[in-house]
Every structure is written in C-alpha cells, then in structure tokens.
C-alpha positions as CSV (number, residue, x, y, z in Angstrom):
1,S,24.1,35.5,49.3
2,S,26.4,32.6,48.9
3,G,29.6,34.7,48.8
4,I,30.4,33.7,45.1
5,N,30.8,36.3,42.4
6,A,27.4,36.5,40.7
7,E,29.0,36.8,37.2
8,W,30.4,33.3,37.3
9,P,28.5,30.7,35.3
10,L,26.5,28.9,37.9
11,R,23.9,26.1,37.5
12,P,20.7,26.1,39.5
13,G,21.5,24.9,43.0
14,G,24.9,26.8,42.9
15,Y,26.8,23.9,41.3
16,F,30.0,25.0,39.8
17,G,32.5,22.8,38.0
18,K,32.7,20.9,34.8
19,F,29.6,20.0,32.8
20,G,29.0,17.4,30.1
21,M,31.1,14.7,28.5
22,R,34.7,14.8,27.4
23,F,35.9,13.8,24.0
24,L,39.2,12.2,24.6
25,H,41.8,12.8,21.8
26,K,39.4,14.5,19.4
27,K,40.7,14.4,15.8
28,K,39.1,17.1,13.7
29,N,40.5,16.0,10.4
30,P,38.1,13.0,9.8
31,T,35.1,15.3,10.0
32,V,36.4,17.8,7.4
33,C,34.5,17.6,4.1
34,P,34.5,20.7,1.9
35,V,31.6,20.7,-0.6
36,I,30.8,22.1,-4.0
37,N,27.5,22.2,-5.9
38,V,27.1,20.8,-9.4
39,D,26.4,24.3,-10.8
40,K,29.9,25.4,-9.7
41,V,31.8,22.2,-10.9
42,W,32.5,23.7,-14.3
43,S,34.2,26.7,-12.7
44,L,37.1,24.4,-11.7
45,V,38.2,24.2,-15.4
46,S,38.7,27.1,-17.7
47,T,36.1,28.2,-20.2
48,Q,38.7,27.5,-22.9
49,T,38.8,23.8,-21.8
50,R,35.0,23.6,-21.8
51,D,34.7,25.1,-25.3
52,H,37.5,22.9,-26.6
53,F,35.7,19.7,-25.4
54,A,32.3,21.0,-26.7
55,Q,33.7,21.2,-30.2
56,R,35.3,17.7,-30.2
57,K,33.4,15.0,-32.1
58,D,35.6,12.0,-31.0
59,G,33.7,11.5,-27.8
60,K,36.4,12.6,-25.4
61,V,35.2,14.5,-22.4
62,P,36.9,16.6,-19.7
63,V,37.8,15.2,-16.3
64,I,37.2,17.5,-13.4
65,D,39.0,16.4,-10.2
66,C,37.2,18.1,-7.3
67,V,39.6,16.6,-4.7
68,R,42.6,18.3,-6.4
69,A,40.7,21.6,-6.2
70,G,40.1,21.0,-2.5
71,Y,36.5,19.8,-2.5
72,F,35.6,16.3,-1.2
73,K,31.8,16.2,-1.8
74,V,29.7,17.2,-4.7
75,L,26.1,18.3,-3.9
76,G,23.1,18.6,-6.2
77,K,22.2,22.3,-6.1
78,G,21.7,24.2,-9.3
79,V,21.7,23.3,-13.0
80,L,24.4,21.4,-14.9
81,P,25.0,22.3,-18.6
82,K,24.1,19.5,-21.0
83,Q,27.7,18.7,-21.7
84,P,29.2,15.3,-20.7
85,V,31.9,15.4,-18.0
86,I,33.8,13.0,-15.7
87,V,33.7,14.3,-12.2
88,K,36.0,12.8,-9.5
89,A,35.3,13.3,-5.8
90,K,35.3,11.4,-2.6
91,F,31.5,11.6,-2.1
92,F,28.4,12.4,-4.2
93,S,24.9,13.2,-3.1
94,Y,22.1,11.3,-4.7
95,E,20.8,14.4,-6.5
96,A,24.3,15.4,-7.8
97,E,24.8,11.9,-9.2
98,Q,21.5,12.0,-11.0
99,K,22.2,15.4,-12.6
100,I,25.7,14.4,-13.8
101,K,24.4,11.2,-15.3
102,A,21.5,13.1,-16.9
103,A,24.0,15.4,-18.7
104,G,25.8,12.3,-20.0
105,G,28.6,12.4,-17.5
106,V,30.1,9.9,-15.0
107,C,30.8,10.1,-11.3
108,V,34.1,8.6,-10.2
109,T,34.8,8.1,-6.5
110,V,38.4,8.5,-5.4
111,A,40.0,7.6,-2.1
C-alpha cells in the first residue's frame, strides 16, 4: 500500500496532480448558438399574422426575426408550409435555406 487514500482519483503509476491542457481565459459567449428548426419558425408569429398575410394579394410577406426571439441558427428539420416568408437569423443550414427558398421565401443573415 502506498499510504494514499484509495478513493482519490489516481492514474496508473500512482500519478496524482493536474491532467490535460488549460484553456486560459475561456469565453463561453462566442460558442453560444441557440437553434430552431424550419417547422417551428412559424410558431414565432401568431396564427392571426399568418392568416392575414395568406389572404393578402399585394405580394407582402411576413418577416420572422429569429434573433429577436432568441434563436441564432435555423436548421432544416421538418416541413415548411407553402407560404412565402422572410426569415432573419445569424446562420442558416444548407437544408433550411433550400426549404425556405422552395416555399418562395428569403433567408436574410443579420449580424
């Protein structure tokens, strides 16, 4: 017995101390990126707004600002209704962009 408490985290060979690399002054904010799927994008506006723009014939479409709702990236999971919409976000996945454009909408990147 080496005389060390057996419950301590020991490495083979009895080494005890710090392991691995240090990340000096780690800033967690740059890595934060809340996501939303295209099938949930319409939930950011009311059904009243959606119906209002569906009935309009002058070509105006709703603008959905995902960043204002707290989502930075739009992902492509799910089905988007065949109603044109302008979606604003910091990032778009390739599939999300294809689905929004297929519905007649536009993807706008914001800083």
